[in-house]
C-alpha positions in Angstrom: 28.2 14.4 -42.0 26.8 16.4 -44.9 24.6 14.6 -47.7 25.7 14.5 -51.1 25.2 18.1 -52.5 24.5 19.4 -49.3 27.0 21.3 -47.9 27.4 22.1 -44.0 28.4 25.6 -42.5 32.1 24.1 -41.8 32.4 22.8 -45.8 31.1 26.7 -46.7 34.1 28.2 -44.8 36.7 25.9 -45.5 35.5 26.5 -49.1 35.7 30.3 -48.6 38.9 30.5 -46.8 40.3 28.0 -49.6 38.9 30.5 -52.4 40.5 33.5 -50.4 44.1 32.3 -50.3 43.6 31.3 -54.0 42.7 34.8 -54.9 45.5 35.8 -52.6 48.3 33.7 -54.0 47.4 35.1 -57.4 47.3 38.8 -56.5 50.8 38.4 -55.5 51.8 36.7 -58.2 50.1 39.3 -60.4 52.1 42.1 -58.3 55.5 40.3 -58.6 54.8 40.4 -62.2 53.6 43.6 -63.0 55.8 47.1 -62.9 56.1 47.7 -59.4 58.4 50.5 -58.0 62.0 51.1 -58.4 62.7 49.1 -55.5 60.5 45.7 -56.7 62.9 46.2 -59.6 66.1 46.5 -58.0 65.1 43.3 -55.8 64.3 41.5 -58.6 67.7 42.5 -60.3 69.8 41.4 -57.1 67.6 37.9 -57.6 69.0 37.4 -61.3 72.4 38.4 -60.1 72.3 36.2 -57.2 71.6 33.4 -59.6 73.6 34.8 -62.6 70.6 35.4 -64.7 71.8 37.7 -67.0 69.2 37.1 -69.0 66.3 38.0 -66.5 68.5 40.7 -65.2 68.1 42.6 -68.3 64.8 41.7 -69.5 62.7 44.2 -71.6 66.2 46.3 -72.0 66.7 47.4 -75.8 69.9 48.9 -75.3 72.7 48.2 -72.4 75.9 50.0 -71.4 78.4 48.0 -69.4 81.2 48.9 -67.6 83.7 46.7 -65.7 86.0 47.1 -63.1 89.1 48.9 -64.8 87.6 49.3 -67.8 85.9 52.3 -69.7 82.2 52.2 -70.4 81.8 50.5 -73.4 79.1 51.7 -76.4 75.4 51.0 -75.8 75.2 47.8 -76.9 72.0 45.3 -77.2 71.1 42.9 -74.2 72.3 39.5 -76.1 75.4 41.1 -76.4 75.7 42.8 -73.1 74.1 39.2 -71.3 77.7 37.7 -72.9 80.0 40.4 -71.2 78.2 40.1 -68.1 78.4 36.1 -68.4 82.1 36.4 -69.1 82.7 38.2 -66.3 80.8 35.8 -63.6 82.2 33.3 -64.7 84.7 31.1 -62.3 83.2 33.0 -59.4 80.6 31.6 -57.2 78.4 34.3 -55.7 78.1 34.5 -51.5 75.8 37.5 -51.0 74.4 40.1 -53.0 72.2 42.6 -51.3 70.7 45.9 -52.5 72.3 48.5 -51.4 70.5 51.9 -52.3 67.6 52.8 -54.4 66.9 56.2 -55.6 64.8 57.8 -58.4 67.0 60.3 -60.3 64.3 62.3 -62.6 61.6 61.7 -64.8 61.7 57.4 -65.9 65.2 57.1 -64.3 66.5 55.6 -61.0 69.3 54.2 -59.9 70.0 50.7 -57.5 73.4 50.0 -55.7 74.5 46.7 -55.1 77.1 45.0 -53.1 78.4 41.8 -54.0 80.6 38.9 -52.2 81.8 36.4 -54.1 84.7 33.4 -54.4 87.2 33.2 -57.0 86.9 29.4 -57.9 90.6 28.4 -58.5 91.8 30.2 -55.4 89.1 30.5 -52.9 89.6 34.3 -52.7 86.9 36.5 -51.3 86.5 39.7 -53.2 83.4 42.3 -52.9 82.1 44.4 -55.7 79.6 47.6 -56.2 77.0 46.9 -59.1 75.4 50.2 -60.1 72.5 49.8 -62.1 70.9 52.3 -64.0 67.0 52.1 -64.8 65.0 53.8 -67.1 61.3 53.4 -67.0 59.9 51.9 -70.4 56.4 51.0 -70.9 55.1 51.4 -67.3 58.3 48.9 -66.2 61.6 49.4 -64.7 64.7 47.8 -67.0 68.3 47.7 -66.8 70.0 50.4 -69.2 73.4 50.5 -67.7 75.5 48.1 -65.3 78.9 49.5 -63.9 81.1 47.3 -61.5 83.8 48.7 -59.0 86.0 47.1 -56.7 
């Protein structure tokens, strides 16, 4: 048994292991919150869409262009307006799955991701599928959504 103020080798190893785990967890959290790659941004967008977090989806965006199924693209709008449009589109549905299908950089500071979503219409319980194309721009070292196009 260790005396007060004296650590045994086993206690030192346990302390070092705990410190190593703390550094690993902190590093992972910082990496998640950092700018990351376009693929990381697409995954964050997918996760936000899955839980209908349109504010999270549009975080950092200055303007967003939205096109809903059967409509023409709207003029670019501020993220709050775009969020309201998307929230209305997501009303009355239950997300079943949202999957990242493709991610591509298409030029300096520009890229896109394609999501495929399956959802149920609440009143009818009919299952539907849509493709969601997200345009991204690199702003301040971080990928942000600049365009949302939804097709059936």
